[in-house]
C-alpha positions as a printed Julia matrix, in Angstrom:
334×3 Matrix{Float64}:
  20.36  -16.81    2.57
  18.48  -17.66    5.78
  15.54  -20.05    5.38
  14.16  -20.28    8.87
  12.78  -16.76    9.26
   8.99  -16.51    9.7
   6.83  -13.61    8.81
   3.25  -13.14   10.13
   1.22  -11.29    7.42
  -1.97   -9.53    8.53
  -3.96   -8.51    5.5
  -2.44  -11.13    3.21
  -5.46  -11.14    0.86
  -5.21   -7.38    0.33
  -3.13   -5.59   -2.18
  -0.01   -4.68   -0.05
  -0.09   -7.8     2.18
  -0.43  -10.15   -0.74
   2.49   -8.75   -2.61
   4.69   -8.41    0.45
   3.97  -12.07    1.33
   5.01  -13.13   -2.17
   8.15  -10.99   -2.13
   9.24  -12.33    1.32
   8.55  -15.97    0.2
  10.77  -15.48   -2.88
  13.55  -14.45   -0.5
  13.24  -17.53    1.64
  10.84  -16.51    4.34
   8.16  -18.83    5.77
   4.86  -17.07    5.49
   2.2   -17.36    8.14
  -1.18  -15.58    7.5
  -4.13  -14.88    9.73
  -7.56  -14.59    8.19
 -11.16  -15.01    9.03
 -11.49  -16.89    5.8
  -8.34  -19.05    5.57
  -9.79  -21.18    2.75
 -10.04  -18.1     0.47
  -6.52  -17.21    1.43
  -5.06  -20.64    0.56
  -6.38  -20.26   -3.04
  -4.38  -16.96   -3.3
  -1.12  -18.0    -1.55
  -1.01  -21.79   -1.22
   2.58  -21.72    0.09
   1.53  -19.84    3.2
   0.54  -21.36    6.46
  -3.02  -20.06    6.87
  -4.45  -19.66   10.44
  -8.05  -18.83   11.16
  -8.37  -15.77   13.28
  -9.23  -12.09   13.43
  -6.84   -9.22   13.69
  -9.33   -7.54   16.08
  -8.75  -10.32   18.58
  -5.55   -9.83   20.53
  -5.32  -13.48   21.51
  -5.53  -14.57   17.78
  -2.73  -12.25   16.78
  -0.54  -13.13   19.76
  -0.94  -16.89   18.96
  -0.18  -16.45   15.26
   2.97  -14.38   16.05
   4.72  -16.92   18.32
   8.29  -17.35   17.1
   7.71  -14.9    14.18
  10.59  -12.62   13.18
   8.43  -10.13   11.37
   4.79   -8.95   11.47
   3.48   -7.3     8.37
   0.66   -5.11    9.49
  -1.14   -4.56    6.11
  -4.71   -4.88    7.38
  -6.96   -2.03    6.92
 -10.69   -1.36    7.36
 -12.42   -1.53    3.95
 -12.87    1.86    2.2
 -13.17    4.78    4.57
 -15.42    3.07    7.09
 -14.83    3.11   10.87
 -11.1     3.58   10.83
 -10.91    4.73   14.45
 -12.95    1.8    15.72
 -10.98   -0.78   13.71
  -7.57    0.43   12.62
  -6.29    1.46   16.05
  -7.35   -1.7    17.97
  -5.88   -3.92   15.31
  -2.57   -2.02   15.49
  -2.53   -2.28   19.24
  -2.88   -6.04   18.91
   0.03   -6.2    16.52
   2.21   -4.15   18.82
   1.39   -6.4    21.81
   2.2    -9.44   19.67
   5.51   -7.92   18.59
   6.46   -7.24   22.19
   5.83  -10.78   23.12
   7.56  -12.38   20.15
  10.39   -9.93   19.47
   9.35   -9.46   15.92
   9.9    -6.28   13.91
   6.68   -4.67   12.61
   6.51   -3.78    8.92
   3.85   -1.05    8.44
   2.87    0.31    4.89
   2.58    4.12    5.32
   0.6     6.61    3.31
   0.8    10.39    2.55
  -2.5    10.99    4.42
  -0.32   11.97    7.44
   0.7    15.18    5.84
  -0.87   18.57    5.23
  -0.02   21.16    2.65
   2.81   22.54    4.84
   4.86   19.59    4.02
   4.45   19.58    0.26
   5.51   19.35   -2.55
   8.37   16.96   -1.67
   8.0    14.64    1.44
  11.1    13.67    3.34
  11.03   11.29    6.28
  11.36   14.11    8.8
   8.66   16.36    7.23
   6.12   17.62    9.86
   2.94   15.52   10.03
   0.0    18.06   10.3
  -2.93   16.13    8.76
  -6.03   17.91    7.54
  -8.4    14.99    7.4
  -9.81   12.62    9.89
  -8.26    9.7     8.2
  -4.94   11.45    8.3
  -5.27   12.12   12.07
  -5.75    8.41   12.54
  -2.78    7.55   10.49
  -0.58    9.88   12.48
  -1.83    8.44   15.68
  -1.01    4.95   14.42
   2.55    5.93   13.71
   2.8     7.7    17.0
   1.89    4.44   18.66
   4.52    2.63   16.64
   7.12    5.09   17.6
   6.26    4.89   21.26
   6.48    1.02   20.97
   9.95    1.33   19.45
  11.04    3.05   22.68
   9.74   -0.18   24.5
  11.79   -2.6    22.58
   9.65   -3.14   19.45
  11.57   -2.63   16.13
   9.42   -0.77   13.5
   9.78   -0.18    9.8
   7.4     2.21    8.08
   7.62    2.1     4.29
   5.64    4.99    2.91
   4.37    5.4    -0.73
   1.86    7.25   -2.9
  -1.3     5.74   -4.35
  -1.02    1.98   -4.94
  -1.81    0.1    -8.06
  -1.04   -3.48   -9.13
  -2.46   -6.79  -10.47
  -3.93   -7.82   -7.09
  -5.76   -4.78   -5.82
  -8.77   -4.26   -3.58
 -11.35   -1.52   -3.35
  -8.86    0.68   -1.39
  -7.15    1.6    -4.66
  -8.07    4.74   -6.62
  -7.06    3.16   -9.89
  -9.24    0.02   -9.54
 -12.22    1.58   -7.79
 -12.36    5.04   -9.22
 -10.44    5.46  -12.48
 -11.03    2.17  -14.42
 -13.99   -0.27  -14.24
 -12.74   -3.69  -13.57
 -13.88   -6.65  -15.76
 -14.89   -4.48  -18.71
 -13.26   -3.22  -21.91
 -12.07    0.31  -21.47
 -14.39    3.03  -22.67
 -12.88    5.94  -20.68
 -10.52    6.67  -17.81
 -11.46    8.87  -14.87
  -8.85   11.09  -13.4
  -9.5    12.75  -10.05
  -6.64   15.35  -10.13
  -6.03   18.72  -11.64
  -4.33   18.97  -14.99
  -0.68   19.92  -14.62
  -0.47   18.76  -10.95
   2.07   16.14  -10.11
   1.13   12.85   -8.49
   3.02    9.81   -7.23
   1.99    6.14   -7.74
   3.4     3.03   -6.25
   3.36   -0.27   -8.18
   2.72   -2.85   -5.48
   5.1    -5.56   -6.64
   7.96   -2.97   -6.58
   6.85   -1.67   -3.18
   6.74   -5.29   -1.84
  10.18   -6.07   -3.26
  11.51   -2.96   -1.52
  10.01   -4.06    1.72
  11.55   -7.48    1.49
  14.99   -6.05    0.62
  14.76   -3.62    3.57
  13.92   -6.29    6.17
  16.84   -8.31    4.9
  18.89   -5.39    6.2
  17.36   -5.5     9.57
  20.7    -4.9    11.43
  21.26   -1.71    9.51
  17.83   -0.29   10.42
  17.05    1.9    13.49
  14.58    0.78   16.14
  12.04    3.09   14.43
  12.87    3.4    10.76
  10.75    5.37    8.24
  11.66    5.08    4.59
   9.95    6.7     1.57
   9.29    4.86   -1.74
   9.32    7.13   -4.71
   7.52    4.81   -7.27
   6.23    6.37  -10.5
   6.09   10.11  -10.58
   4.11   12.24  -13.08
   4.81   16.0   -13.38
   1.32   16.16  -14.85
  -0.74   13.54  -12.94
  -3.23   13.15  -15.89
  -0.47   11.46  -17.86
  -1.04    8.2   -15.97
  -4.64    8.16  -17.38
  -3.28    8.46  -20.94
  -0.71    5.72  -20.24
  -3.46    3.48  -18.85
  -5.43    3.88  -22.11
  -2.29    3.01  -24.12
  -1.65   -0.07  -21.97
  -5.2    -1.2   -22.59
  -4.72   -0.92  -26.35
  -7.23    1.89  -26.5
  -5.21    5.09  -26.73
  -8.06    7.11  -28.05
 -10.58    6.65  -25.16
 -11.44    9.92  -23.38
  -9.99   11.0   -20.04
 -12.79   12.27  -17.96
 -12.8    14.29  -14.72
 -13.97   12.82  -11.43
 -17.48   14.05  -10.27
 -16.16   15.97   -7.2
 -19.22   18.27   -7.29
 -21.48   15.26   -6.6
 -19.15   14.05   -3.87
 -19.32   17.46   -2.15
 -23.19   17.66   -2.51
 -23.66   14.21   -0.91
 -20.95   14.54    1.69
 -23.31   15.8     4.44
 -25.3    12.63    3.98
 -22.74    9.85    3.08
 -19.75    9.33    5.33
 -17.74    7.88    2.53
 -18.14   10.93    0.36
 -17.37   13.22    3.36
 -14.1    11.56    3.88
 -13.27   11.36    0.2
 -13.9    15.15    0.02
 -11.42   15.63    2.88
  -8.8    13.76    0.89
  -9.3    15.86   -2.23
  -6.4    18.18   -1.35
  -3.96   15.38   -2.27
  -5.21   15.63   -5.91
  -5.07   19.41   -6.02
  -1.35   19.85   -5.22
   1.76   17.97   -6.14
   2.85   15.43   -3.64
   6.13   13.66   -4.28
   8.18   11.31   -2.03
  11.89   11.76   -1.6
  13.52    8.34   -1.64
  17.11    9.44   -0.86
  17.12    7.46    2.44
  15.91    4.37    0.6
  18.6     4.66   -2.07
  21.3     5.03    0.65
  20.23    1.73    2.08
  19.5    -0.28   -1.1
  21.51    1.65   -3.72
  18.49    1.58   -6.12
  14.75    1.41   -5.77
  13.03   -1.52   -7.56
  11.28   -0.12  -10.53
   9.09   -1.9   -13.19
   8.74   -0.06  -16.46
   5.41    1.78  -16.46
   3.79    0.15  -19.42
   4.59   -3.36  -18.07
   3.29   -2.37  -14.65
   0.05   -1.01  -16.05
  -0.46   -3.98  -18.35
  -0.1    -6.37  -15.42
  -2.54   -4.29  -13.43
  -5.15   -4.16  -16.04
  -4.75   -7.88  -16.77
  -5.33   -8.53  -13.07
  -8.44   -6.32  -13.19
  -9.9    -8.24  -16.2
  -9.6    -5.17  -18.49
  -7.47   -6.85  -21.21
  -8.41   -9.37  -23.79
  -6.69  -12.76  -23.13
  -4.41  -12.27  -26.17
  -3.3    -8.94  -24.79
  -2.41  -10.07  -21.3
   1.23  -10.0   -20.26
   3.2   -12.66  -18.44
   4.49  -12.28  -14.92
   7.51  -10.0   -15.48
   9.21   -9.95  -12.07
  12.56  -10.54  -13.78
  12.17   -7.34  -15.8
  12.1    -5.09  -12.65
  14.87   -2.64  -12.75
  17.33   -2.25   -9.83
């Protein structure tokens, strides 16, 4: 195992960046993290080398990426706000830094890139015809990465469904829309239609997959896109029932999401307008085909659902202390 590899993680305090940094560290990587609030980051990931800076500033990213072997681009604008004004410049800074340092870029991908013509099962070569503004931006981001790969920058896109995990931010449907953090569970909100399939990605599994893939850098193409299957539910509402069971409250009601109010307010509130544009992902089944991933890794890391949900709810402060589960990284299935 090499011990001299260095990964620069942008977004290391967020859900995906935090878990990817931890997974890489477990596999011997030196972690460098760029943050506007490095003191906050040190309390989360004390083993990382925290640098003060801003992903919006090209010079900060370039300096942080010197001698890096990998740049994890896991930084996102909060919520649905100003993606074009923030997401694209930050990615351009990462691409420029990767060109200068020779690092591969690891980019967590989403299903927002796709429209209904690609459903119900997404393969890596499925057409990307987005139907939302956020989806258009995600496609443009991957187009920029693909163009960069033709200019000597190696890129790995690891795509997954909706994230959940013990260290989540407000960008997660589960932690910001389905369950109220920090409170005993009284109900679970589910945004999708009954009987419609939905894919979920447990972030520690996703991060472990990312770390395993970058260990196989020599086997990956200059631009490599890989799909992570995660936890799939033929009836998406089943995860709501499983959440209630994991919380020790199996009889709490599962309620629908107030889409009518979102639609009514969408002309006046940008957040609601963009949420409404993404509603189609809850109305139709969207599943990720991980055949390419399995060819590379043989098996996809997969934590049993109840353990994953209990760890998530514990991290959200929704379990009593006596009910909290220990860290179960060693129980992950391969």
